[in-house]
N, C-alpha and C positions, 0 to 999 in steps of 0.2 A: 673806674671805681663804681660809678652809678650802674653801668651795664652788668658789672658783676653782681652788685646787689639785687638787682631786678632778676637776674637768672637763678638766684636763690629763692627770692621770694615768690615768684609766680608759680613755680612747681608746688611750693609748700601750700599756697592758697588753694590751688586745685585739688590737692589732697584733702585739705578742709572740707571743700564743697563737696567732694565725693563721699567723705563720711557724713556729712549732713543729709546727703540724698539716699544713703544705704546705711541706716542705723543698724547697729548690732542686734540680731535676733536673740530675745531671751532664751537661756538655756532651758530645755525641758528638764523638770525635776526628775532625778533618777530614783524610781521606786525602791524602797527597802524590804517590802513585803507586797503580798498580793492577797485580794480577797475574791469571794465568789458571789456577792450581791452588794449593791448599794441600796440604803433605805433613807426615806425622809425621816427626820428628827423634828423639824420645826420650820415655819415660815411661808407655808402654802396658803392659798385662798386669802392673800392679802389684797386690798384695794388702795390704789394709789392714783394721783394724777398723771396724765400722758407726760412722758419723759421725766418723771420724778422717781426718786429712789424709795423702795419699799421701807416702811418704819422699822421692820425687824429683818435681820439677816436670814438667809436661807442657809439651814444646817442639814447636811447629810452624813451618814455614816456607813462606812464599808464593814461588812461582816464576812467571817470565813463559812465554810459550809455548814458548820455547827451552830452558827448564829452569833459566835464572839466576835467582838470589835477587833479590827486589824489596824495597827499603827503602822505609818510609812507608805500606805496603799496610794495610788494615783487616782486622782478625781480630776475631771474636766467637765465643766458646764458650758452649754450651748443653747441657743435659742434664735428664732427668726424675728425680723420687725424691728431691729435696731435696739435690742435688749443688750444691756451693757453689765459686766461683772467685775467686781473688784475683790479678788482676783478671780480669773476664769479657770485657773487650774493650779495644782499644787499636790501635797501629800497630806495625808490624814494625820492628825496629833496623836499623842499617847493614848487619847480616848477612843480612837477610830474615827473621829469626826473632822469634817472639814466645813469651813463657814465662808460665804461669800456674801457682799453686798450688792443687790440688784437694782438696777435702774431700767424702767419699762421704756417701751419705744413710744414713739411720737402719735401713734394712732389710738384712739379708744378702743376697748374691747378685750377680750380674753387673750393671754399669752401662755403658751405652753413652754417651760423650761426642762432641759434634759440634763441630768447629772449622771455621769457615766464612769465607770472603772474597768479594769481589765484584769483577768487571771493571769497566771505565770505563762500560759499557752497563748495569750493575746485575745481570748474570748471575751466578748464584751457583755457588761450586766449594766443596766440603766434604770432610773427611776424618772417618772414624768411629773413635773410640779405646775400646778395651774395658779397663775395669778391675773389681775384684772387692772386695766388702766382705765381711767374714767376722764370724761371732759368736763367742761365748766359745770353744765347743767346737772350732771350726775354726782360731780364734787360737792355742789350745793346740797344735793339730796342727802349725801353722805354726812354733811354736817348737821343738817335738821334731823336726821335719823339719830345722831348722837345726842342731840338736845331733847328730842320729844318722843322718840319711838322706842330706843334700844332696850330702855330698862324693862319692858314688858315683853318685847319681842326676842330678846336674847335670854336664854336660860342660864347662862353663865355669868357669875359675877367675878368682877375684878376688884383690884384694890381701889380703884377710883369709883366704882359703881356697884351697887349691890342690886342684883336682879329681883324683880317683882313677879317674874314669871309663874312661879310655883304658888303664888298667892292668888292666882285668878281662877276662877271657875271654869272658864272656857279657855281653850289652847290658843295662844297667841303665836302665830306661825313666824318663824324666823324669816327674814327677808330673803334668804338663799333657798327656802324650800320651794323651788320651781315646780315639783310634782304637785303642788296645791295651788300657789299663786299664779302659775303660768295659764291655769285654766280660767282666771277672772280678767275680764276685759280691762283695759285702761279706763273706760267710763266708770265701771263699777268700783275700781279702785279709788278713783278720784271721789266718788260718791261716798265711800266708806270713810275715807280721810276727812272729807269736809263735813259729813252729817253724822258720822259715827256708826256703830255697829247696827243701830236700828234702820239704817237707810237700805241694808240687804237683809233684814230680818235675822241679824246676827247679834252676839252678844252685847249688850248695853254697857259693859265694861270697857268697851273700845268707845273713847269719847270723841266729840266732833272738834275739828281743828279748823274749820272754816272760817271762825272769828279770830283765829290767832295767825293763821298762815295766808299769804297770798295766793292767788291762782298760779303765778309762775312757780312758787315754792312748792305747791302741791304737785305741780307737773314735774318738778325736779325730783321731789320723792319718789313717784311713779317710774321715772327714768333710772334712778338709782336701783329701785326693786328689780327692774328689768335688767339692769346691768350685772346684778351680783347673782342672778338666778342660776341655780344648780339643780337639774340640767338647765342650759342655756335657754333663754326665751325665744321663740320663733313665731312672730306674729302670723296669724292666719291670713290666706291669701297671698303670701310671699312664698315665691318658689326658690329652693336652695339647690345649688349644684351638688352633684354626688360624684365621687370618684369611680 
């Protein structure tokens, strides 16, 4: 009797183990329609800590050749460097849009995300989306920016914050303006943050923060400015490989 019972149990357990080792592959969603292009709706240029999920989801839209939204079209997201998507593929909704939550990889720096679709012939169309992962120092700089800087340096108002940008007589550059800020050395950025605009013969509307921020906090602000620069900041004297 015992031998008969084991003869039945052992094959069953082996089958369970095989299932555990080879989970079923999710079925690829079957397209109901096809579009000619995929465009970004929202969610690019976000900054989050390494390995963290972006605050806002990334939303894309599939359009036909006339620019009208296409429902039921396939969308797939991909990226290198350990980026994760929830979900990474699916079909557009009735509005032609597809939404995913994105978690960045474990290394600080810019990440490029690709959202792609295909037409009925299999021809691929894609849009590339830029996001930024920051380490501890840059994350601290981001927090300090939100407390001390963004009200003047960001021209866009939000429900939480009214921008003071347009009330200034001199232009306060957004920290993403790499075309301007990349040309300023770290030493000069530290000087203007510490001692105000007068340190570089700039507008006195830029107040000094040396009496409010520590040296490490000022360094963190500079690190954050470099991290979000568009185009990316490339220090002088450093050589970069080219393809």
